[in-house]
C-alpha positions in Angstrom: 18.8 39.0 31.0 20.6 39.5 27.8 19.7 42.3 25.4 18.9 41.0 21.9 18.7 44.5 20.3 21.6 45.9 18.3 24.0 48.0 20.3 23.6 51.8 19.8 26.7 51.9 17.6 25.4 49.3 15.3 24.8 50.6 11.8 21.3 49.5 10.9 22.1 49.4 7.1 25.1 47.2 7.8 22.8 45.0 9.8 20.4 44.9 6.9 23.2 44.0 4.5 24.2 41.1 6.8 20.6 40.0 6.9 20.4 40.0 3.1 23.5 37.8 2.8 22.4 35.3 5.4 18.8 35.1 4.0 20.2 34.7 0.5 21.9 31.5 1.7 18.6 30.4 3.2 16.6 31.2 0.0 18.9 29.5 -2.5 18.9 26.1 -0.6 15.1 26.5 0.1 14.5 26.6 -3.7 17.2 24.0 -4.6 14.7 21.1 -5.2 12.6 22.3 -8.2 15.5 22.8 -10.7 17.0 19.4 -9.7 13.7 17.4 -10.0 14.9 15.5 -13.2 18.3 14.7 -11.6 16.8 13.7 -8.2 14.1 11.6 -9.9 16.6 9.8 -12.1 19.1 9.2 -9.3 16.7 8.3 -6.5 13.6 7.2 -8.4 11.3 9.7 -6.8 7.5 10.3 -7.3 5.8 13.7 -7.2 4.7 13.0 -3.6 8.3 12.4 -2.6 9.4 15.6 -4.3 6.8 17.5 -2.4 8.0 16.0 0.9 11.5 17.0 0.0 10.4 20.6 -0.5 8.4 20.6 2.7 11.1 18.8 4.9 13.0 22.1 5.2 10.0 23.6 7.0 9.2 20.8 9.4 11.4 22.1 12.2 9.6 25.4 12.2 6.2 23.7 13.0 7.6 22.5 16.4 10.4 24.9 17.2 9.2 28.4 15.9 7.3 29.4 19.0 9.9 28.3 21.6 12.7 29.6 19.5 10.9 32.9 18.9 10.4 33.4 22.6 14.1 32.5 23.2 15.3 34.9 20.5 13.9 37.7 22.6 16.6 36.9 25.2 19.5 35.2 23.4 22.7 37.1 22.4 22.2 37.7 18.7 25.7 37.1 17.5 25.9 33.7 19.1 22.4 32.8 17.9 23.3 33.8 14.4 26.6 31.8 14.4 24.7 28.7 15.6 22.0 29.1 13.0 24.5 29.5 10.1 26.6 26.5 11.3 23.6 24.3 11.4 22.6 25.5 7.9 26.1 24.7 6.6 25.9 21.1 8.1 22.5 20.5 6.6 23.3 21.9 3.2 26.5 19.8 3.0 24.7 16.6 4.0 22.0 17.3 1.3 24.8 17.7 -1.3 26.5 14.5 -0.4 23.4 12.4 0.4 23.7 8.7 -0.7 20.0 8.1 -0.4 16.6 9.8 -0.3 16.6 9.5 3.6 19.8 11.5 3.8 18.3 14.1 1.5 15.4 14.5 3.9 17.7 14.7 6.9 19.9 17.3 5.2 16.8 19.4 4.4 15.5 19.0 7.9 18.8 20.1 9.5 19.1 23.1 7.2 15.5 24.0 8.1 16.5 24.3 11.8 19.4 26.7 11.0 17.3 28.6 8.6 14.6 29.0 11.2 17.0 30.5 13.7 18.2 33.0 11.2 14.7 33.9 10.0 13.5 34.6 13.5 16.7 36.4 14.6 17.0 38.6 11.6 13.3 39.6 11.6 13.6 40.5 15.3 16.8 42.5 14.8 15.5 44.4 11.8 12.2 45.2 13.6 14.2 46.8 16.4 16.7 48.6 14.3 14.1 50.1 11.9 11.2 50.5 14.4 9.3 53.7 13.7 11.5 54.6 10.7 11.3 52.7 7.4 10.4 49.4 8.9 8.2 48.2 6.0 10.9 49.3 3.5 13.5 47.3 5.4 11.2 44.3 5.5 10.5 44.8 1.8 14.2 44.6 1.0 14.5 41.6 3.4 11.6 39.8 1.7 13.1 40.6 -1.8 16.1 38.3 -0.9 13.9 35.2 -1.3 13.0 36.0 -4.9 16.6 37.1 -5.6 17.8 33.7 -4.4 15.3 31.9 -6.6 16.1 34.0 -9.6 19.8 33.5 -9.2 19.5 29.8 -8.7 17.0 29.1 -11.5 18.9 31.3 -14.0 22.3 29.8 -13.3 21.1 26.2 -12.8 22.0 25.0 -16.3 25.5 26.5 -16.1 26.2 25.1 -12.7 24.8 21.7 -13.5 27.0 21.5 -16.6 30.0 22.7 -14.8 29.8 21.1 -11.4 27.1 18.4 -11.6 24.1 18.4 -9.4 26.1 17.6 -6.2 28.6 20.3 -7.0 25.8 22.8 -7.5 24.4 21.9 -4.1 27.9 22.3 -2.6 28.1 25.9 -4.0 24.9 26.7 -2.2 26.3 25.3 1.0 29.3 27.6 0.7 26.9 30.6 0.9 26.2 29.8 4.5 29.9 29.8 5.2 30.3 33.2 3.5 27.6 34.6 5.7 29.3 33.8 9.0 32.0 36.5 9.1 29.6 39.2 7.7 27.1 38.4 10.5 29.9 38.7 13.1 30.9 42.1 11.6 27.4 43.5 11.6 26.2 42.2 15.0 28.4 43.3 18.0 29.1 41.0 21.0 26.9 42.1 23.9 27.9 42.0 27.6 26.1 39.3 29.5 25.2 41.8 32.3 23.7 44.3 29.9 20.0 44.7 30.9 17.3 44.2 28.4 14.6 46.9 27.9 11.3 45.8 29.3 13.0 42.9 31.0 10.2 42.4 33.5 7.7 42.2 30.6 9.9 39.8 28.6 9.7 37.1 31.2 5.9 37.3 31.4 3.9 34.5 29.6 3.2 35.5 26.0 -0.4 36.0 25.1 -2.0 35.2 21.7 -4.8 37.5 20.6 -7.1 37.3 17.6 -5.0 39.6 15.4 -1.9 37.4 15.8 -3.9 34.2 15.3 -5.6 35.5 12.2 -2.3 36.7 10.8 -0.8 33.3 11.4 -3.7 31.4 9.7 -3.6 33.8 6.7 0.2 33.4 6.5 -0.1 29.5 6.7 -2.7 29.4 3.9 -0.7 31.7 1.7 2.3 29.4 1.9 0.2 26.2 1.5 -0.9 27.6 -1.9 2.1 29.6 -2.9 4.9 27.1 -2.1 3.3 24.6 -4.6 3.5 27.0 -7.5 7.3 27.2 -8.0 7.4 23.4 -7.2 5.1 22.3 -9.9 4.6 25.2 -12.3 7.8 24.4 -14.2 6.1 21.1 -15.2 2.8 22.8 -15.9 4.5 25.2 -18.3 6.3 22.4 -20.1 9.4 21.6 -18.2 13.1 22.2 -19.0 14.9 25.5 -18.8 11.9 27.3 -20.4 9.7 26.2 -17.4 12.3 27.3 -14.9 12.9 30.7 -16.6 9.1 31.4 -16.9 8.6 30.6 -13.2 11.4 33.1 -12.2 8.9 35.9 -13.3 7.3 35.3 -9.9 10.5 36.3 -8.2 11.4 39.1 -10.6 8.2 40.8 -9.7 8.7 40.1 -6.0 12.4 41.3 -6.2 11.5 44.6 -7.8 8.2 45.3 -6.0 8.8 44.2 -2.4 10.9 47.3 -1.5 8.4 49.5 -3.4 5.4 48.0 -1.6 7.3 48.4 1.6 7.9 52.1 1.1 4.3 52.6 0.2 3.1 50.7 3.3 5.4 52.9 5.4 3.6 56.0 3.9 0.0 54.9 3.9 -0.2 52.1 6.5 -2.8 49.4 6.6 -0.5 46.4 5.9 -3.4 44.0 6.7 -5.2 45.3 3.6 -2.3 44.4 1.4 -2.3 40.9 2.9 -6.0 40.5 2.0 -5.6 41.9 -1.5 -2.6 39.6 -2.2 -4.4 36.5 -1.1 -7.5 37.4 -3.2 -5.3 37.9 -6.3 -3.5 34.6 -5.7 -6.8 32.8 -5.4 -8.1 34.3 -8.6 -4.9 33.6 -10.5 -4.8 29.9 -9.4 -8.5 29.6 -10.5 -7.7 31.0 -13.9 -4.8 28.6 -14.2 -7.1 25.7 -13.4 -9.5 26.5 -16.3 -6.7 27.4 -18.7 -7.9 31.0 -19.0 -4.5 32.6 -18.5 -1.1 32.0 -20.1 2.0 31.0 -18.2 3.7 34.4 -18.4 0.6 36.3 -17.2 0.0 33.8 -14.5 3.5 33.9 -13.1 3.5 37.7 -13.2 0.3 37.8 -11.2 1.6 35.3 -8.7 4.7 37.5 -8.4 2.6 40.5 -7.4 1.2 38.4 -4.6 4.7 37.3 -3.6 5.7 40.9 -3.3 2.6 42.2 -1.4 1.8 39.4 1.1 5.2 38.7 2.7 6.2 42.4 2.9 2.9 43.4 4.6 3.0 40.3 6.9 6.5 41.0 8.2 5.4 44.6 8.9 2.5 43.5 11.0 3.9 42.0 14.2 5.2 45.4 15.4 1.6 46.7 15.0 -0.2 43.9 16.9 2.1 42.9 19.8 4.2 44.8 22.3 7.9 45.4 21.4 9.1 42.8 23.9 6.9 40.1 22.2 8.1 40.6 18.6 10.4 37.6 18.6 7.6 35.4 20.0 5.2 36.8 17.4 7.5 36.0 14.5 8.0 32.5 15.9 4.2 32.1 16.1 3.5 33.1 12.6 6.5 31.2 11.3 5.2 27.9 12.9 2.0 28.4 10.9 3.6 29.4 7.6 5.9 26.4 7.7 3.0 24.1 8.5 1.6 25.4 5.2 4.8 24.8 3.4 5.1 21.2 4.7 1.5 20.3 3.9 0.9 22.3 0.7 3.4 20.8 -1.9 3.0 17.2 -0.8 -0.8 17.4 -0.9 -0.6 19.2 -4.3 1.8 16.5 -5.5 -0.5 13.7 -4.3 -3.5 15.3 -6.1 -1.5 15.6 -9.3 -0.4 11.9 -9.0 -4.0 10.8 -8.4 -5.8 12.9 -10.9 -3.2 13.0 -13.7 -4.1 16.6 -14.7 -3.7 20.1 -13.3 -7.3 21.3 -12.8 -8.0 19.8 -9.4 -4.6 20.7 -8.0 -4.9 24.4 -8.9 -8.5 24.6 -7.7 -7.6 23.2 -4.3 -4.8 25.7 -4.0 -7.1 28.6 -5.1 -9.5 27.6 -2.3 -6.7 27.7 0.3 -5.7 31.2 -0.8 -9.3 32.3 -0.6 -9.6 31.1 2.9 -6.4 32.9 3.8 -8.0 36.2 2.6 -11.0 35.6 4.9 -8.6 35.1 7.8 -6.7 38.2 7.0 -9.9 40.2 6.9 -10.3 39.5 10.6 -7.0 41.1 11.6 -7.3 44.4 13.6 -4.1 46.3 14.2 -3.3 49.1 16.7 -3.0 51.5 13.7 -6.6 50.9 12.5 
């Protein structure tokens, strides 16, 4: 058995820095489609449904591979797993940048999704172990803040990169981020001896069990992503398009960037992360409902969605350590990731199809609000060890 936990000499803050760099590479390519909708539509003749599929393609591998990969991550050497994940990301991002047709765009997103999935599960596992019992929610808050930081950086620099490099060159710059992350990962995660025993080795081989708390967390996480992933995809158009639409949507991520670590520190102090998940989903449902009826302006709407983007992911990533044994954390992250990516795959295409069919925004926002509301109901059924 191979130990996947960081060696005692590993600096947990260096590990967190490495996780931030690697996850930044994941985040920027994850959000690469919305800013490039005009260019991709012109070059490949895409409809809203195809744009939604392109957004969701990056999450398809996680639907099928998250659970087995999550269980495997509990046993794989972390340095080798990280190197493999980052290399697959680099290949997928490079193919996406050079794609001659829509099919190659989908394949590139799909491959990148496999590598990004490996990194997501691996880094969540390593951070949970390194910060277990001490500032775990804070570390996860910082980790979750990387996603909004990636979106903000990309959306804010999009016009400059597009004018300077063209849309393919912009995608090539994003691919280079995965290359940059490789040496940092190798510095932060030491090589482990193959004969080093794993803690709880006997438990780690046992068949994983799925209880109600993990299942309800997974359903809530899935419905959150089904609703949330559609907002940055289509809200720029809802706001009016152009750089103004992109800039306004970045308010979501500014809120998440600033508040995720803050919420993490608060959760470390007061506990009850499941309550934060419920509150975030309720707020998301209400906000989408107000957007549907035109009762809220774009700036206020994106700010409220940003509060949800800070609360729900931070609290969700702090929960597996509270609902499964330590030897099952990798499996638990794999399980919830399978569900969240199912939401990401289904949400934007369905939202795009509704928008294509209805021709207005009301029905799309209402359906997404209903999904968020159902997620809050699922989250209310979570019971942790701490409660």
